[in-house]
All heavy atoms as a GROMACS GRO file, in nm:
protein
  427
    1MET      N    1   7.097  12.615 -17.129
    1MET     CA    2   7.184  12.716 -17.181
    1MET      C    3   7.311  12.647 -17.228
    1MET      O    4   7.371  12.568 -17.158
    1MET     CB    5   7.215  12.817 -17.069
    1MET     CG    6   7.307  12.927 -17.113
    1MET     SD    7   7.336  13.044 -16.981
    1MET     CE    8   7.227  13.172 -17.031
    2PRO      N    9   7.356  12.676 -17.351
    2PRO     CA   10   7.476  12.610 -17.404
    2PRO      C   11   7.603  12.660 -17.336
    2PRO      O   12   7.612  12.775 -17.293
    2PRO     CB   13   7.475  12.646 -17.550
    2PRO     CG   14   7.396  12.769 -17.558
    2PRO     CD   15   7.294  12.764 -17.448
    3ARG      N   16   7.697  12.570 -17.328
    3ARG     CA   17   7.828  12.610 -17.272
    3ARG      C   18   7.915  12.664 -17.382
    3ARG      O   19   7.905  12.626 -17.497
    3ARG     CB   20   7.894  12.485 -17.211
    3ARG     CG   21   7.832  12.439 -17.087
    3ARG     CD   22   7.924  12.337 -17.024
    3ARG     NE   23   7.846  12.220 -16.990
    3ARG     CZ   24   7.899  12.107 -16.950
    3ARG    NH1   25   8.028  12.096 -16.944
    3ARG    NH2   26   7.825  12.006 -16.921
    4ASN      N   27   8.008  12.748 -17.346
    4ASN     CA   28   8.100  12.807 -17.443
    4ASN      C   29   8.236  12.744 -17.431
    4ASN      O   30   8.337  12.812 -17.434
    4ASN     CB   31   8.109  12.959 -17.422
    4ASN     CG   32   7.978  13.027 -17.462
    4ASN    OD1   33   7.905  12.978 -17.546
    4ASN    ND2   34   7.949  13.137 -17.395
    5THR      N   35   8.243  12.613 -17.417
    5THR     CA   36   8.370  12.545 -17.409
    5THR      C   37   8.410  12.498 -17.548
    5THR      O   38   8.326  12.454 -17.624
    5THR     CB   39   8.364  12.424 -17.315
    5THR    OG1   40   8.264  12.336 -17.364
    5THR    CG2   41   8.332  12.466 -17.174
    6PRO      N   42   8.538  12.512 -17.583
    6PRO     CA   43   8.580  12.468 -17.716
    6PRO      C   44   8.576  12.315 -17.727
    6PRO      O   45   8.601  12.244 -17.631
    6PRO     CB   46   8.724  12.522 -17.727
    6PRO     CG   47   8.768  12.537 -17.585
    6PRO     CD   48   8.647  12.570 -17.505
    7ALA      N   49   8.544  12.269 -17.844
    7ALA     CA   50   8.542  12.125 -17.868
    7ALA      C   51   8.686  12.072 -17.875
    7ALA      O   52   8.776  12.144 -17.919
    7ALA     CB   53   8.472  12.096 -18.002
    8PRO      N   54   8.711  11.951 -17.828
    8PRO     CA   55   8.849  11.900 -17.836
    8PRO      C   56   8.890  11.876 -17.978
    8PRO      O   57   8.810  11.838 -18.062
    8PRO     CB   58   8.841  11.769 -17.757
    8PRO     CG   59   8.699  11.733 -17.754
    8PRO     CD   60   8.620  11.861 -17.765
    9CYS      N   61   9.014  11.904 -18.007
    9CYS     CA   62   9.068  11.888 -18.140
    9CYS      C   63   9.097  11.741 -18.167
    9CYS      O   64   9.149  11.672 -18.080
    9CYS     CB   65   9.198  11.965 -18.156
    9CYS     SG   66   9.179  12.141 -18.128
   10PRO      N   67   9.064  11.688 -18.288
   10PRO     CA   68   9.103  11.552 -18.313
   10PRO      C   69   9.252  11.539 -18.322
   10PRO      O   70   9.323  11.631 -18.364
   10PRO     CB   71   9.038  11.519 -18.448
   10PRO     CG   72   9.005  11.651 -18.509
   10PRO     CD   73   8.993  11.748 -18.396
   11CYS      N   74   9.303  11.425 -18.282
   11CYS     CA   75   9.449  11.402 -18.284
   11CYS      C   76   9.497  11.406 -18.429
   11CYS      O   77   9.439  11.349 -18.520
   11CYS     CB   78   9.476  11.262 -18.226
   11CYS     SG   79   9.649  11.216 -18.230
   12ARG      N   80   9.606  11.481 -18.452
   12ARG     CA   81   9.654  11.493 -18.589
   12ARG      C   82   9.732  11.372 -18.636
   12ARG      O   83   9.755  11.355 -18.753
   12ARG     CB   84   9.738  11.621 -18.603
   12ARG     CG   85   9.867  11.618 -18.530
   12ARG     CD   86   9.939  11.747 -18.550
   12ARG     NE   87  10.081  11.730 -18.514
   12ARG     CZ   88  10.170  11.822 -18.524
   12ARG    NH1   89  10.135  11.940 -18.572
   12ARG    NH2   90  10.294  11.800 -18.491
   13ASP      N   91   9.770  11.284 -18.544
   13ASP     CA   92   9.842  11.162 -18.583
   13ASP      C   93   9.747  11.052 -18.625
   13ASP      O   94   9.775  10.977 -18.717
   13ASP     CB   95   9.930  11.113 -18.470
   13ASP     CG   96  10.046  11.207 -18.444
   13ASP    OD1   97  10.087  11.278 -18.538
   13ASP    OD2   98  10.094  11.212 -18.330
   14CYS      N   99   9.629  11.042 -18.557
   14CYS     CA  100   9.537  10.931 -18.588
   14CYS      C  101   9.404  10.980 -18.644
   14CYS      O  102   9.320  10.898 -18.674
   14CYS     CB  103   9.514  10.846 -18.463
   14CYS     SG  104   9.428  10.932 -18.330
   15ASP      N  105   9.382  11.111 -18.655
   15ASP     CA  106   9.258  11.170 -18.706
   15ASP      C  107   9.134  11.126 -18.630
   15ASP      O  108   9.026  11.112 -18.686
   15ASP     CB  109   9.240  11.142 -18.855
   15ASP     CG  110   9.338  11.216 -18.941
   15ASP    OD1  111   9.379  11.326 -18.901
   15ASP    OD2  112   9.376  11.166 -19.046
   16GLY      N  113   9.150  11.095 -18.502
   16GLY     CA  114   9.038  11.060 -18.419
   16GLY      C  115   9.012  10.908 -18.410
   16GLY      O  116   8.929  10.864 -18.333
   17PHE      N  117   9.083  10.829 -18.493
   17PHE     CA  118   9.070  10.684 -18.486
   17PHE      C  119   9.181  10.634 -18.394
   17PHE      O  120   9.287  10.590 -18.440
   17PHE     CB  121   9.082  10.623 -18.627
   17PHE     CG  122   8.970  10.664 -18.716
   17PHE    CD1  123   8.988  10.765 -18.809
   17PHE    CD2  124   8.845  10.605 -18.706
   17PHE    CE1  125   8.886  10.806 -18.890
   17PHE    CE2  126   8.743  10.644 -18.788
   17PHE     CZ  127   8.761  10.743 -18.881
   18ALA      N  128   9.157  10.638 -18.266
   18ALA     CA  129   9.261  10.617 -18.166
   18ALA      C  130   9.300  10.472 -18.145
   18ALA      O  131   9.408  10.443 -18.099
   18ALA     CB  132   9.221  10.680 -18.035
   19ARG      N  133   9.212  10.379 -18.173
   19ARG     CA  134   9.242  10.238 -18.148
   19ARG      C  135   9.217  10.160 -18.279
   19ARG      O  136   9.116  10.176 -18.342
   19ARG     CB  137   9.152  10.183 -18.040
   19ARG     CG  138   9.176  10.035 -18.013
   19ARG     CD  139   9.100   9.988 -17.896
   19ARG     NE  140   9.167  10.039 -17.777
   19ARG     CZ  141   9.120  10.028 -17.654
   19ARG    NH1  142   9.005   9.973 -17.634
   19ARG    NH2  143   9.188  10.074 -17.554
   20VAL      N  144   9.314  10.074 -18.313
   20VAL     CA  145   9.298   9.992 -18.432
   20VAL      C  146   9.316   9.846 -18.394
   20VAL      O  147   9.378   9.816 -18.292
   20VAL     CB  148   9.402  10.030 -18.541
   20VAL    CG1  149   9.377  10.170 -18.594
   20VAL    CG2  150   9.543  10.017 -18.490
   21ALA      N  151   9.260   9.758 -18.473
   21ALA     CA  152   9.278   9.614 -18.454
   21ALA      C  153   9.356   9.561 -18.573
   21ALA      O  154   9.314   9.581 -18.690
   21ALA     CB  155   9.143   9.544 -18.443
   22ILE      N  156   9.466   9.497 -18.548
   22ILE     CA  157   9.554   9.444 -18.653
   22ILE      C  158   9.544   9.293 -18.652
   22ILE      O  159   9.569   9.229 -18.551
   22ILE     CB  160   9.698   9.489 -18.631
   22ILE    CG1  161   9.706   9.641 -18.627
   22ILE    CG2  162   9.791   9.434 -18.740
   22ILE    CD1  163   9.840   9.695 -18.580
   23ALA      N  164   9.506   9.235 -18.768
   23ALA     CA  165   9.498   9.090 -18.778
   23ALA      C  166   9.639   9.034 -18.793
   23ALA      O  167   9.720   9.081 -18.872
   23ALA     CB  168   9.412   9.050 -18.897
   24THR      N  169   9.668   8.931 -18.716
   24THR     CA  170   9.804   8.873 -18.718
   24THR      C  171   9.820   8.764 -18.822
   24THR      O  172   9.931   8.727 -18.854
   24THR     CB  173   9.839   8.812 -18.582
   24THR    OG1  174   9.745   8.710 -18.551
   24THR    CG2  175   9.836   8.920 -18.473
   25GLY      N  176   9.709   8.714 -18.876
   25GLY     CA  177   9.716   8.608 -18.976
   25GLY      C  178   9.699   8.469 -18.918
   25GLY      O  179   9.672   8.375 -18.988
   26THR      N  180   9.714   8.457 -18.786
   26THR     CA  181   9.692   8.327 -18.721
   26THR      C  182   9.547   8.317 -18.678
   26THR      O  183   9.476   8.415 -18.671
   26THR     CB  184   9.784   8.309 -18.601
   26THR    OG1  185   9.758   8.414 -18.506
   26THR    CG2  186   9.931   8.316 -18.642
   27ARG      N  187   9.505   8.194 -18.649
   27ARG     CA  188   9.368   8.171 -18.607
   27ARG      C  189   9.366   8.116 -18.466
   27ARG      O  190   9.453   8.040 -18.425
   27ARG     CB  191   9.298   8.076 -18.701
   27ARG     CG  192   9.276   8.137 -18.840
   27ARG     CD  193   9.181   8.052 -18.920
   27ARG     NE  194   9.162   8.104 -19.052
   27ARG     CZ  195   9.062   8.186 -19.085
   27ARG    NH1  196   8.975   8.221 -18.996
   27ARG    NH2  197   9.052   8.230 -19.208
   28ASN      N  198   9.260   8.151 -18.392
   28ASN     CA  199   9.238   8.099 -18.259
   28ASN      C  200   9.180   7.958 -18.273
   28ASN      O  201   9.134   7.919 -18.382
   28ASN     CB  202   9.142   8.188 -18.181
   28ASN     CG  203   9.203   8.323 -18.152
   28ASN    OD1  204   9.322   8.335 -18.129
   28ASN    ND2  205   9.121   8.427 -18.152
   29PRO      N  206   9.177   7.877 -18.167
   29PRO     CA  207   9.122   7.741 -18.175
   29PRO      C  208   8.977   7.738 -18.220
   29PRO      O  209   8.933   7.641 -18.280
   29PRO     CB  210   9.134   7.688 -18.032
   29PRO     CG  211   9.248   7.766 -17.973
   29PRO     CD  212   9.241   7.900 -18.036
   30ASP      N  213   8.900   7.846 -18.198
   30ASP     CA  214   8.759   7.846 -18.240
   30ASP      C  215   8.742   7.893 -18.383
   30ASP      O  216   8.631   7.902 -18.435
   30ASP     CB  217   8.675   7.931 -18.145
   30ASP     CG  218   8.716   8.076 -18.145
   30ASP    OD1  219   8.818   8.110 -18.206
   30ASP    OD2  220   8.645   8.156 -18.081
   31GLY      N  221   8.850   7.925 -18.455
   31GLY     CA  222   8.845   7.963 -18.596
   31GLY      C  223   8.845   8.112 -18.622
   31GLY      O  224   8.855   8.154 -18.738
   32THR      N  225   8.839   8.194 -18.520
   32THR     CA  226   8.842   8.340 -18.539
   32THR      C  227   8.986   8.387 -18.558
   32THR      O  228   9.080   8.317 -18.520
   32THR     CB  229   8.780   8.413 -18.421
   32THR    OG1  230   8.852   8.377 -18.302
   32THR    CG2  231   8.633   8.377 -18.405
   33ARG      N  232   9.004   8.502 -18.615
   33ARG     CA  233   9.137   8.559 -18.636
   33ARG      C  234   9.192   8.616 -18.505
   33ARG      O  235   9.119   8.679 -18.430
   33ARG     CB  236   9.134   8.671 -18.740
   33ARG     CG  237   9.099   8.626 -18.878
   33ARG     CD  238   9.224   8.584 -18.948
   33ARG     NE  239   9.189   8.549 -19.085
   33ARG     CZ  240   9.274   8.500 -19.170
   33ARG    NH1  241   9.399   8.481 -19.131
   33ARG    NH2  242   9.239   8.466 -19.290
   34ALA      N  243   9.320   8.597 -18.485
   34ALA     CA  244   9.386   8.659 -18.369
   34ALA      C  245   9.419   8.803 -18.407
   34ALA      O  246   9.475   8.830 -18.513
   34ALA     CB  247   9.512   8.583 -18.334
   35THR      N  248   9.382   8.897 -18.323
   35THR     CA  249   9.407   9.039 -18.351
   35THR      C  250   9.480   9.104 -18.235
   35THR      O  251   9.474   9.060 -18.120
   35THR     CB  252   9.274   9.115 -18.372
   35THR    OG1  253   9.194   9.102 -18.256
   35THR    CG2  254   9.199   9.064 -18.494
   36LEU      N  255   9.550   9.211 -18.268
   36LEU     CA  256   9.617   9.295 -18.170
   36LEU      C  257   9.546   9.430 -18.166
   36LEU      O  258   9.518   9.486 -18.271
   36LEU     CB  259   9.765   9.317 -18.208
   36LEU     CG  260   9.854   9.196 -18.218
   36LEU    CD1  261   9.991   9.235 -18.272
   36LEU    CD2  262   9.869   9.132 -18.082
   37ARG      N  263   9.516   9.480 -18.049
   37ARG     CA  264   9.457   9.612 -18.037
   37ARG      C  265   9.564   9.710 -17.998
   37ARG      O  266   9.634   9.691 -17.898
   37ARG     CB  267   9.344   9.612 -17.934
   37ARG     CG  268   9.228   9.529 -17.981
   37ARG     CD  269   9.116   9.535 -17.880
   37ARG     NE  270   9.005   9.452 -17.928
   37ARG     CZ  271   8.980   9.331 -17.882
   37ARG    NH1  272   9.056   9.278 -17.790
   37ARG    NH2  273   8.879   9.261 -17.932
   38VAL      N  274   9.580   9.816 -18.079
   38VAL     CA  275   9.688   9.911 -18.058
   38VAL      C  276   9.629  10.050 -18.045
   38VAL      O  277   9.544  10.091 -18.123
   38VAL     CB  278   9.786   9.907 -18.177
   38VAL    CG1  279   9.901  10.002 -18.158
   38VAL    CG2  280   9.840   9.766 -18.200
   39ASP      N  281   9.672  10.124 -17.940
   39ASP     CA  282   9.630  10.262 -17.919
   39ASP      C  283   9.730  10.359 -17.981
   39ASP      O  284   9.848  10.330 -17.991
   39ASP     CB  285   9.620  10.295 -17.770
   39ASP     CG  286   9.505  10.220 -17.702
   39ASP    OD1  287   9.411  10.181 -17.774
   39ASP    OD2  288   9.512  10.202 -17.581
   40CYS      N  289   9.681  10.475 -18.021
   40CYS     CA  290   9.767  10.578 -18.075
   40CYS      C  291   9.858  10.629 -17.966
   40CYS      O  292   9.813  10.668 -17.856
   40CYS     CB  293   9.679  10.695 -18.128
   40CYS     SG  294   9.773  10.839 -18.181
   41PRO      N  295   9.991  10.632 -17.990
   41PRO     CA  296  10.083  10.677 -17.885
   41PRO      C  297  10.080  10.829 -17.861
   41PRO      O  298  10.114  10.875 -17.753
   41PRO     CB  299  10.221  10.634 -17.936
   41PRO     CG  300  10.204  10.623 -18.083
   41PRO     CD  301  10.062  10.584 -18.108
   42ALA      N  302  10.030  10.906 -17.958
   42ALA     CA  303  10.031  11.051 -17.943
   42ALA      C  304   9.919  11.098 -17.848
   42ALA      O  305   9.939  11.189 -17.767
   42ALA     CB  306  10.015  11.117 -18.080
   43CYS      N  307   9.801  11.035 -17.859
   43CYS     CA  308   9.688  11.078 -17.775
   43CYS      C  309   9.652  10.975 -17.670
   43CYS      O  310   9.552  10.992 -17.596
   43CYS     CB  311   9.566  11.109 -17.861
   43CYS     SG  312   9.500  10.963 -17.947
   44ASN      N  313   9.729  10.870 -17.660
   44ASN     CA  314   9.706  10.762 -17.562
   44ASN      C  315   9.569  10.696 -17.573
   44ASN      O  316   9.508  10.659 -17.476
   44ASN     CB  317   9.728  10.812 -17.419
   44ASN     CG  318   9.870  10.853 -17.394
   44ASN    OD1  319   9.962  10.790 -17.446
   44ASN    ND2  320   9.891  10.959 -17.320
   45GLY      N  321   9.517  10.688 -17.696
   45GLY     CA  322   9.390  10.620 -17.718
   45GLY      C  323   9.266  10.702 -17.696
   45GLY      O  324   9.156  10.648 -17.698
   46THR      N  325   9.278  10.831 -17.677
   46THR     CA  326   9.158  10.912 -17.654
   46THR      C  327   9.097  10.964 -17.783
   46THR      O  328   8.980  10.993 -17.790
   46THR     CB  329   9.188  11.033 -17.563
   46THR    OG1  330   9.288  11.115 -17.627
   46THR    CG2  331   9.236  10.987 -17.427
   47GLY      N  332   9.177  10.985 -17.888
   47GLY     CA  333   9.127  11.033 -18.015
   47GLY      C  334   9.128  11.183 -18.032
   47GLY      O  335   9.097  11.236 -18.135
   48HIS      N  336   9.161  11.255 -17.926
   48HIS     CA  337   9.168  11.403 -17.934
   48HIS      C  338   9.281  11.454 -17.848
   48HIS      O  339   9.329  11.387 -17.760
   48HIS     CB  340   9.036  11.466 -17.895
   48HIS     CG  341   8.994  11.434 -17.756
   48HIS    ND1  342   8.915  11.325 -17.727
   48HIS    CD2  343   9.019  11.495 -17.638
   48HIS    CE1  344   8.897  11.322 -17.595
   48HIS    NE2  345   8.957  11.422 -17.539
   49THR      N  346   9.324  11.574 -17.881
   49THR     CA  347   9.430  11.639 -17.806
   49THR      C  348   9.381  11.774 -17.759
   49THR      O  349   9.282  11.826 -17.807
   49THR     CB  350   9.554  11.656 -17.894
   49THR    OG1  351   9.518  11.731 -18.010
   49THR    CG2  352   9.614  11.524 -17.938
   50SER      N  353   9.453  11.834 -17.670
   50SER     CA  354   9.417  11.968 -17.626
   50SER      C  355   9.458  12.067 -17.735
   50SER      O  356   9.551  12.043 -17.810
   50SER     CB  357   9.487  12.002 -17.495
   50SER     OG  358   9.627  11.991 -17.510
   51PRO      N  359   9.388  12.179 -17.744
   51PRO     CA  360   9.424  12.275 -17.848
   51PRO      C  361   9.566  12.330 -17.824
   51PRO      O  362   9.612  12.339 -17.713
   51PRO     CB  363   9.322  12.386 -17.834
   51PRO     CG  364   9.232  12.348 -17.723
   51PRO     CD  365   9.275  12.218 -17.667
   52ALA      N  366   9.632  12.363 -17.932
   52ALA     CA  367   9.766  12.418 -17.923
   52ALA      C  368   9.762  12.554 -17.855
   52ALA      O  369   9.671  12.631 -17.880
   52ALA     CB  370   9.826  12.430 -18.063
   53PRO      N  371   9.859  12.584 -17.772
   53PRO     CA  372   9.860  12.716 -17.710
   53PRO      C  373   9.886  12.827 -17.813
   53PRO      O  374   9.947  12.803 -17.916
   53PRO     CB  375   9.976  12.706 -17.609
   53PRO     CG  376  10.062  12.598 -17.658
   53PRO     CD  377   9.972  12.503 -17.733
   54ALA      N  378   9.835  12.942 -17.783
   54ALA     CA  379   9.855  13.056 -17.874
   54ALA      C  380  10.002  13.093 -17.878
   54ALA      O  381  10.073  13.082 -17.777
   54ALA     CB  382   9.772  13.173 -17.826
   55LEU      N  383  10.046  13.137 -17.990
   55LEU     CA  384  10.187  13.179 -18.004
   55LEU      C  385  10.208  13.313 -17.934
   55LEU      O  386  10.126  13.403 -17.942
   55LEU     CB  387  10.224  13.193 -18.151
   55LEU     CG  388  10.220  13.062 -18.232
   55LEU    CD1  389  10.248  13.093 -18.380
   55LEU    CD2  390  10.320  12.965 -18.179
   56ALA      N  391  10.318  13.323 -17.866
   56ALA     CA  392  10.350  13.446 -17.797
   56ALA      C  393  10.473  13.507 -17.862
   56ALA      O  394  10.568  13.438 -17.897
   56ALA     CB  395  10.382  13.419 -17.650
   57GLN      N  396  10.471  13.636 -17.882
   57GLN     CA  397  10.584  13.705 -17.942
   57GLN      C  398  10.681  13.739 -17.831
   57GLN      O  399  10.646  13.800 -17.732
   57GLN     CB  400  10.537  13.833 -18.014
   57GLN     CG  401  10.649  13.901 -18.087
   57GLN     CD  402  10.598  14.021 -18.164
   57GLN    OE1  403  10.481  14.051 -18.164
   57GLN    NE2  404  10.691  14.088 -18.232
   58ILE      N  405  10.806  13.701 -17.853
   58ILE     CA  406  10.910  13.725 -17.755
   58ILE      C  407  11.008  13.822 -17.812
   58ILE      O  408  11.051  13.811 -17.928
   58ILE     CB  409  10.980  13.594 -17.717
   58ILE    CG1  410  10.881  13.497 -17.659
   58ILE    CG2  411  11.095  13.618 -17.622
   58ILE    CD1  412  10.934  13.360 -17.633
   59GLY      N  413  11.050  13.920 -17.735
   59GLY     CA  414  11.146  14.018 -17.783
   59GLY      C  415  11.077  14.147 -17.825
   59GLY      O  416  10.968  14.178 -17.778
   60ARG      N  417  11.139  14.217 -17.910
   60ARG     CA  418  11.087  14.348 -17.953
   60ARG      C  419  10.986  14.336 -18.059
   60ARG      O  420  10.972  14.281 -18.149
   60ARG     CB  421  11.197  14.437 -17.996
   60ARG     CG  422  11.284  14.474 -17.882
   60ARG     CD  423  11.386  14.572 -17.931
   60ARG     NE  424  11.452  14.631 -17.813
   60ARG     CZ  425  11.538  14.724 -17.821
   60ARG    NH1  426  11.571  14.775 -17.937
   60ARG    NH2  427  11.594  14.772 -17.715
   0.00000   0.00000   0.00000
């Protein structure tokens, strides 16, 4: 039986690509490129965020 849970929303800052590898331009002793792995700061590297809460009307 399928569950009726909503799918997680992709992060709007990284569009679901939560981790990137950036080449620094230098080479390691074995000849490979040195890279930095960076996580998205908005979703902390998960690639998705929780859905936005529904808007509530305040006042009259």
